[in-house]
C-alpha positions in Angstrom: 32.2 -83.0 -111.2 30.8 -83.1 -112.9 29.2 -80.8 -115.1 30.3 -77.5 -116.7 30.4 -74.6 -114.3 27.7 -72.7 -116.2 25.1 -75.3 -115.3 26.5 -76.0 -111.8 27.4 -72.7 -110.2 25.7 -70.0 -112.3 29.1 -68.5 -113.3 27.3 -67.0 -116.3 24.3 -65.9 -114.2 22.2 -68.8 -115.4 21.4 -70.6 -112.2 17.8 -69.2 -112.1 17.3 -70.1 -115.8 18.5 -73.7 -115.1 16.1 -74.0 -112.2 13.2 -72.8 -114.3 14.1 -75.3 -117.0 14.4 -78.1 -114.6 10.9 -77.3 -113.3 9.4 -77.0 -116.8 11.1 -80.2 -118.0 10.4 -82.4 -114.9 7.4 -83.9 -116.5 9.1 -84.6 -119.8 10.7 -88.0 -120.6 13.6 -88.7 -123.0 12.8 -89.5 -126.6 11.4 -93.0 -126.9 13.3 -95.2 -129.3 11.3 -95.9 -132.4 10.5 -99.5 -133.2 12.6 -99.3 -136.4 15.8 -98.4 -134.5 18.7 -100.5 -135.4 19.2 -103.3 -132.9 22.3 -105.4 -132.7 23.6 -108.1 -130.5 24.9 -107.0 -127.1 28.6 -106.1 -127.0 31.0 -108.8 -126.0 31.5 -109.3 -122.3 35.3 -109.2 -122.6 36.5 -106.4 -124.9 40.0 -106.7 -126.3 42.7 -105.3 -124.1 43.9 -101.8 -124.9 46.7 -101.6 -127.5 50.1 -100.4 -126.5 50.6 -96.8 -127.7 54.1 -95.4 -127.2 56.2 -92.3 -128.0 53.1 -90.3 -128.7 54.0 -86.8 -129.8 52.9 -83.8 -131.9 54.2 -83.3 -135.4 53.2 -81.3 -138.4 53.9 -82.8 -141.7 52.5 -82.7 -145.2 52.1 -86.3 -146.5 51.0 -88.0 -149.6 49.8 -91.5 -150.1 50.2 -93.8 -153.1 47.3 -92.1 -154.8 49.0 -88.6 -154.3 46.3 -87.6 -151.9 47.5 -84.8 -149.6 47.2 -85.4 -145.8 48.5 -83.5 -142.8 50.1 -85.5 -140.0 49.6 -83.9 -136.5 50.7 -86.8 -134.3 53.3 -89.6 -134.5 53.4 -92.7 -132.4 54.0 -96.4 -132.3 51.0 -98.7 -131.9 51.9 -102.3 -131.0 55.4 -101.4 -132.2 54.2 -100.2 -135.6 55.0 -96.6 -136.5 51.7 -94.7 -137.1 50.6 -91.2 -137.9 47.4 -89.4 -137.0 46.5 -87.6 -140.2 43.9 -85.1 -141.2 42.3 -84.6 -144.6 42.8 -80.8 -144.8 39.6 -80.4 -146.8 37.1 -82.6 -145.0 38.8 -82.4 -141.6 38.4 -86.2 -141.2 41.1 -87.9 -139.2 42.5 -91.4 -139.6 45.5 -93.5 -138.4 48.0 -94.4 -141.1 51.0 -96.5 -141.3 54.0 -94.2 -141.6 55.6 -96.5 -144.2 52.6 -96.0 -146.5 53.1 -92.2 -146.7 55.7 -89.8 -148.0 56.0 -87.0 -145.5 58.0 -83.8 -145.0 57.8 -81.2 -142.2 55.6 -78.2 -142.8 54.3 -75.2 -140.9 51.2 -73.2 -140.4 52.1 -70.6 -143.0 52.5 -73.2 -145.7 49.1 -74.6 -144.9 47.2 -71.4 -144.2 45.0 -71.7 -147.3 43.6 -75.1 -146.3 40.2 -75.4 -144.6 41.9 -77.2 -141.7 44.2 -74.3 -140.9 41.4 -71.8 -141.5 39.2 -73.6 -138.9 42.0 -73.7 -136.4 42.7 -70.0 -136.8 39.1 -68.9 -136.7 38.4 -70.9 -133.5 41.6 -69.5 -131.8 40.5 -66.0 -132.7 36.9 -66.5 -131.4 37.7 -65.5 -127.8 34.1 -65.8 -126.5 33.7 -63.3 -123.7 35.8 -62.3 -120.7 34.6 -62.9 -117.2 33.5 -59.6 -115.7 35.1 -60.4 -112.4 38.2 -62.1 -113.9 39.0 -60.4 -117.3 41.8 -62.8 -118.1 39.4 -65.8 -118.1 37.6 -66.6 -121.4 34.2 -68.2 -121.4 32.9 -70.2 -124.3 35.8 -69.3 -126.6 36.2 -71.1 -129.9 33.8 -72.3 -132.5 30.4 -71.7 -130.9 28.2 -71.6 -133.9 28.3 -73.8 -137.0 27.8 -73.0 -140.7 24.7 -73.8 -142.7 21.3 -75.1 -141.7 20.3 -77.6 -139.0 22.3 -78.1 -135.8 25.0 -80.2 -134.3 24.4 -82.5 -131.3 27.4 -82.6 -128.9 27.4 -84.5 -125.6 30.0 -84.1 -122.9 31.4 -87.0 -121.0 33.0 -85.4 -118.0 34.3 -87.6 -115.2 31.2 -88.8 -113.3 30.2 -91.5 -110.8 26.9 -91.9 -112.7 26.4 -94.2 -115.6 26.0 -93.1 -119.2 22.5 -92.0 -120.1 21.9 -94.7 -122.6 18.2 -94.0 -122.8 18.8 -90.5 -124.1 21.3 -91.8 -126.7 18.8 -94.5 -127.8 16.4 -91.7 -128.3 18.9 -90.0 -130.6 19.3 -93.2 -132.5 15.6 -93.2 -133.2 16.3 -90.2 -135.5 18.8 -92.3 -137.6 20.1 -94.5 -138.8 23.7 -93.3 -138.1 22.5 -90.1 -136.4 25.6 -87.9 -136.0 26.6 -87.1 -132.5 29.9 -85.6 -131.2 31.0 -86.9 -127.7 33.5 -84.8 -125.8 35.2 -87.4 -123.8 37.5 -87.1 -120.9 40.2 -89.7 -120.3 39.1 -90.4 -116.7 35.5 -91.0 -117.9 36.8 -93.6 -120.4 39.0 -95.3 -117.8 36.1 -95.5 -115.2 33.2 -96.4 -117.6 34.6 -99.2 -119.6 31.2 -100.9 -120.1 29.5 -97.7 -121.2 32.3 -97.0 -123.6 32.0 -100.5 -125.1 28.3 -99.9 -125.4 28.9 -96.8 -127.4 31.3 -98.6 -129.7 28.7 -101.4 -130.2 26.0 -98.8 -131.1 28.4 -97.2 -133.6 29.4 -100.5 -135.2 25.7 -101.4 -135.5 25.1 -98.2 -137.5 22.9 -96.6 -134.9 25.2 -93.7 -134.1 27.9 -91.9 -136.1 30.2 -90.8 -133.3 32.9 -88.1 -133.5 35.3 -88.2 -130.6 36.0 -84.7 -129.2 38.9 -84.2 -126.8 37.6 -82.9 -123.4 41.0 -83.2 -121.5 42.1 -86.2 -119.5 41.5 -85.2 -115.9 38.9 -82.4 -116.3 39.9 -80.8 -113.0 37.4 -78.8 -111.1 37.1 -77.6 -107.5 33.7 -76.1 -106.4 33.9 -72.5 -105.3 37.4 -71.9 -106.6 37.8 -68.8 -108.8 37.7 -69.5 -112.5 41.2 -68.2 -113.0 42.4 -71.1 -110.9 40.0 -73.7 -111.9 39.4 -76.3 -114.7 42.4 -76.3 -117.0 43.5 -73.0 -115.4 44.3 -74.9 -112.2 47.9 -74.2 -111.1 50.2 -77.1 -112.1 48.0 -78.5 -114.9 50.0 -79.6 -117.9 47.7 -78.6 -120.8 49.5 -80.6 -123.4 49.5 -83.7 -121.3 45.7 -83.2 -120.9 45.3 -83.1 -124.6 47.7 -85.8 -125.7 46.9 -88.3 -123.0 43.2 -88.3 -124.0 44.1 -88.9 -127.6 46.4 -91.7 -126.7 43.8 -93.5 -124.6 41.3 -93.3 -127.4 43.8 -94.7 -129.9 44.7 -97.5 -127.4 41.1 -98.4 -127.4 40.8 -98.6 -131.2 39.2 -95.1 -131.8 40.4 -92.1 -133.8 40.5 -88.6 -132.1 39.0 -85.8 -134.1 40.5 -82.4 -134.7 38.2 -80.8 -132.0 39.0 -79.9 -128.4 36.4 -78.6 -125.9 37.6 -76.9 -122.7 36.1 -78.3 -119.5 33.6 -75.8 -118.2 34.1 -73.9 -121.5 36.7 -72.0 -119.5 40.1 -71.0 -121.0 42.6 -68.2 -121.2 45.0 -66.8 -123.9 47.7 -69.3 -122.9 45.5 -72.4 -123.0 43.9 -71.3 -126.3 47.4 -70.9 -127.8 48.3 -74.4 -126.5 45.3 -75.9 -128.3 46.1 -74.0 -131.5 49.7 -75.1 -131.2 48.6 -78.8 -131.1 46.6 -78.1 -134.3 43.1 -78.6 -132.8 39.9 -76.6 -133.3 38.5 -75.2 -130.1 34.8 -76.1 -129.8 32.4 -74.0 -127.8 28.6 -74.1 -127.9 25.8 -71.6 -128.6 23.0 -74.0 -127.9 23.6 -75.1 -124.3 20.0 -75.7 -123.5 20.1 -73.6 -120.4 20.5 -70.6 -122.7 16.9 -71.1 -123.7 15.7 -71.4 -127.3 14.8 -70.3 -129.9 18.0 -71.7 -131.4 19.4 -70.4 -134.7 20.2 -72.7 -137.7 23.8 -73.9 -137.2 23.4 -74.2 -133.4 26.0 -76.3 -131.6 23.9 -78.0 -129.0 25.5 -79.0 -125.7 24.1 -81.6 -123.3 25.7 -83.9 -120.8 25.2 -87.6 -121.4 27.3 -88.6 -118.4 24.3 -88.9 -116.0 24.8 -85.4 -114.5 22.3 -83.4 -116.5 18.9 -85.1 -116.6 17.1 -81.8 -116.8 18.9 -80.8 -119.9 18.3 -84.1 -121.6 14.6 -83.9 -120.8 14.5 -80.4 -122.2 16.2 -81.6 -125.4 13.6 -84.2 -125.8 10.8 -81.7 -125.2 12.2 -79.2 -127.7 12.8 -82.0 -130.2 9.2 -83.2 -129.9 7.9 -79.7 -130.4 10.1 -79.2 -133.5 12.0 -76.4 -131.9 15.5 -77.8 -132.6 17.0 -76.8 -136.0 17.0 -79.9 -138.3 18.7 -81.8 -139.8 21.3 -82.9 -137.2 24.7 -82.7 -138.9 28.2 -84.0 -138.3 30.4 -81.6 -136.4 33.0 -81.8 -139.2 30.6 -79.6 -141.3 30.5 -76.9 -138.6 33.7 -74.9 -139.3 
């Protein structure tokens, strides 16, 4: 697939808008990297092999480190036979991997943590149900956090499974706005498995300080069948194990040395009540978008911009560059952790 259904099939009635945008943007190029862009040595030809991650499972615990800092553990696992926890700072929403032995933890629950910014963000995104499909009322479209707080906007790029290479030129254009330009990449497990060189390039750019990447969970398989009704498509496909789609993506990120964030974006921005409950139950914030460029600007401050950097949406990337050059995208670009 391998784009969201809104841009591919006109499920939201935007096919004509997309065609108009493609025509208007056809003469526009991506943002050219500025000469001062951070340049680092090319990534190593042979990256380290993935780490062994086992017994990966959801938990919910309140933990304290040696400095009495409060953290919330949402996953437990072993990494190379060392017991680890994926923990969230309940105020900043930042995630990290911690050695279990370094923390003092006890089981907790949603009610006990309801006053934290973390739980408030989860609850708000779960209640933001987007809008129901006219033809299929049980289907939710663009549910979750679709607009951020404050000024500026938030760049998010989806990495759905694709046969095409990563659009590095577009990302280099983003880097020209930096250093450490914040960008959230919604990554599918299959994209990571099939695009090892592109993934290593992204890590190289982040280590060089050119990009500040937040990894958003975009499911592992990102199922999609053209022409199939939405109620039986994407993660609503019969037989899909929603929790496996969530956990397997987190696990492959960790195996490759990266830390998953607290955000989850549904493939196609398509969900229903049951899948929304599953994401909430795994203590993740559902991420939508109010600035998918096919919606046409002007965009409001706080816009969550959505483009595809997986090679499948050149028109959207050109339009982004055009709007950026015209000063029509809300600035500054901010980390997605500041959106809820």
